[in-house]
N, C-alpha and C positions, 0 to 999 in steps of 0.2 A: 603276333609280337606287338607290344604296346609302343606308342610313339615316344621318342626320347625327350627327357626333360631338357629345356633350354633355359639358360640363365641370362638375364639382361642386366647389365651394370649401368646404373644411372648416377652420374656425378653431379653434385649440386652445391650451391652456396648462396644463401640469401635471396633465392628466387622461388618462393613457394607457389606463386601463381603459375609460373611456367612449368614447374614440376607436375602439377595436376594435368596440364595438357599433354605432357609427355606420357604420363601414366595412363591416361585415357586411351592413347594410341596403342599402348601395350595391351590394355584390357580388350581392345577391339580385335586382337589377333585371332585368326582362325585356327592357329595351332595351340594345342594343349598337350602336356602340362607345361606351365611356365612358372618361373620365379623371378622376382625383381630384387636385386641388391642395390638399395639406395644408400649412397655414401655422402654424408654431409661434411664438407671440408671446413670444419670449424666455424660454420655460419650460424645464423640465428636458430634457436630451437624450433623444431617443427612439430606440430600436432599431426601425428600420422593417422589418426582415426579416420579422417576423410579419405586418406590414401587407400586404406583397407576397403572402404566402401566403393571407391572407384575401381579397384582392381578385382573385386569379387573373388572368383575362383583362383586368381593368380596369387601365389604366396609372396609376401613382402618380408624382406629382411632389412632392417634399418640400422645403419652404423653412423653415429655422430662423433666425429673426431673432436677432441678437446681444443685443438688449435689447427690453423690452416697449414697443411703440409704440401700442397701443390697437386696438380692434376695427375702426375705420374704415380705418386704415393697413393692417392685416392683410388686410382685405377687398380693398383696392386692389391689394395685391401679388398676391393670387389672381386678380383680374380681369386684370391685366397678363400673368400667366403662362398664362392659359386660351387654348386653341387651338380650342375647339369652336365650332360654329355657334350653340349655345345654352348658357347659363350658369345654373346654379342654386347654391343654398347649403344646407349642412346643418351646424348647430352640433354639437359633439362629444357633446352630451347628448340629441340628437333622433334620430329614425329615419324612414326611408322605408319604405312598404309596397312589395312587389315591382312593382306596376304603375305606381307614381308617375310615373316619367320617361316611360314609354311613353304614358300618358294625355296628359301635357302636350305631348310632341312631336307626337303624332298630331293634337291640336287645333290647334297652331300651324302645322303643315305644311298643313292643309286649310282654313285661314281666313286673313284678312288681318291678324290680330292679331300683335303682336310681344311681348306679355307675357300670360301665362296663370297662373292659380292654382287650386288645388283646396281642398276642405274638409279639415280636420285634426281629429284626435282629441286632446283635451287630457287628459293623464293625470298625476296627482300621484304622485310617487315619493319615497321616502325612501332615502337612501344612507348607508352607513357611511363611516368615514374613508378607506377605500381605494376609495371610489366603487363599491362593490358594492351592487346594489339590494336593499334589505331588504323593501320592500313597494310595491305600486302599486295605485292605485284610479282607475278611469275616472271622469272628472268630466263631460265633455260633448263632443259633436261640434259643431264651429264651422265655419260656412261662410256667407258673406253676399255678396250681389250687389255688383258694383262701383259705386261712386259717388265721384267725385273730391272732392266736397264733404264727404261722410262721412269720407273718408280724411284730410282736413285737420283735422277735429275729433277723430278717434280713430284710433289706430294699430291697425286691426282686421284687417290681413292679415299673418300670420306670414311672415317672409322665406323660410323653408324650404318654403313651399307654392308658391312662384313659380318660373317659368322665364322667362328673358329672352332675346330675340334678342341675340346677342353684340355686334354693332356698336353697338346702342343703349346697352347697359350700359357698354361701354368708353368711350363718349362722356360718360356721366353720372358714373360713379364715386361713391364715398362722399365726403362733405365731412368732411375730417379734423379740422375744428374741433369736431365733435360727439364727445363722449366717451360719450354715452348717446343713444339714439334716432337713431343714424346711419342705421339702416335705414328708419325712418319718414320722415326727410328725403329719402332717396333715392327712396322710393316717391311722395312728393308731387311731386317734380320730374319723375319718370317719368310720372306721371298728367297733368302739364301738357303732355306731348307726345303721349301715346297713351292710349287706353282699354285697360283690362285685360279679358281674357276670363275669366269665372268658370265653373269646371266643378264642378257640385254633386255631387262624389264624394269620399269619404274615401280619401286615398292616403298619409297620413303621420301620424306620432305626435309631438305637441309635448309634451315632458316638462317638467312644472313641479315645482320643488323643493318638498318638504313645508314647511308653514308653520313647523314647528319649526326648520327649517334656515335661519334668518333671516340667517346670516352670508353666504349666497350671494345675498341680495337687495339691491337698491339702497335706501339710506335714503329715506324718503318725501320729505324736503326736496330731495334730489337729483332725484328724479322730478318734483317740482313745478317746479323750476328748469329742467329739461330740457324739460318740456312747454311752459312759457312761452316758452322760446327758439324752439321749433318754431313756436308761434303768432306770435311776433314776426317770425320770418324769412318766414313765408308769409301774413301777414295780408292782403296785397294780393290774394290768391287767393280769399278768402272772400267769397261773394256776399251781398248784402243779404237775399236770400230765405232763405239758410241761417241768418242771425242771427234772422230773423223766426220760422223754423220751430223754432229752439232755444228762443226765448222762449215760443212756444205750447206746446212740449213741457214746458217748466218750469211753465207755468200748469196744464196738464193733470195733471202729476205732483202739484202742490200740491193741486189739487182732489180728486184721487183719494186722497191722504193724508188730507185732511179727511174724505172719505166713509168711509174705513176707520176713522178715529178715532171717528166717530159710530157706526158699526156695532159697534166694539169696546165702546164705552160702553154701548150697548143690550144687548149680549151679557152684559156684566158685571152690569148691572141685572137682567136676566132670571135669570142664574145666582144672584144674591143672593136674589131672590124664591123661586126653587125650593129653594135651600138652607134658607131660613127655613121653608118649607112642609114640607120633609123633616124638619127638626128637630122641628117640631110633631107630625108623624105618628109619629116615633120616640118622642117623649115620651108621646103618648097610648097607643101600643102597649105601651110599657114599663109604665106604670101599670095598664093593663088586664090585662097578664100578671101583675103583682104582686098585684092585687086578686083575680083569679081564683084564683091559687095560694094566697092567704091563706085564702079561704073554703073551698077544698077541704081544706086542711090542718086548718082549724078543725072542719069536719064530720067529718073522719077521727078527730081527737082526741076530740071529743065522742062520736062513735059508739063508739069503743073504750072510753071511760069508762063508757058505759052497759052 
């Protein structure tokens, strides 16, 4: 039996240099066959000939939208064009490690799951105006077991770490009413139908923009409003036990903060006492040295005088 075709959807806009890095990571995959659906969200025209060279045996399908339609619509265009048995996503500023797709496909092919995801490495990167990477620092590895209740509370599974059974994803699609967190909404709806298989293995790199490059980040108010929209849309899915656990976690957090505050106050008090003792010791030592030096000098002068 031949390996299944896997479709990877890459959404991009005005970042051709970053796209090439993402495509190289797809070309490096140990799994074949593969196809890439590259969807340009109304950005600058792209010369795709270098992309074909980068991808080699990986088939490229390129869609250039005439105007910007947003991430959800772009994702749906990719889903509609995908021909694979499984579908994954890779944003133009992220990267797969070579075994990423093979690990996911192998797990899905040998289990009853329709959705699987792996751990990812979060890396902070700083780019220049031409999107050339100037520096990178590993922040941490993130991977967490699946819980549909946790997923409703927090968007903790990066989209690029997942692989979906194609039929399920084509039925779900992105909700194009979301301009932010369209991926989170999709995952919550998917979790309402299927459990996800978590594979505790790092197979991808999630690149985060450096904090100084705030122009690329969503304003805090937009994030708050988008989060509230998610909660409002899916509030009927939140179990009473989840609310209780969150309340208890809040109590535990407040208690721990209080304990740490008490410990800090004690440390400051101890430090103040030690500092005062040290100053006394320094003062005594100074005057002892001064007195000893004075009498030595006096004896020397008197001795010479005699």
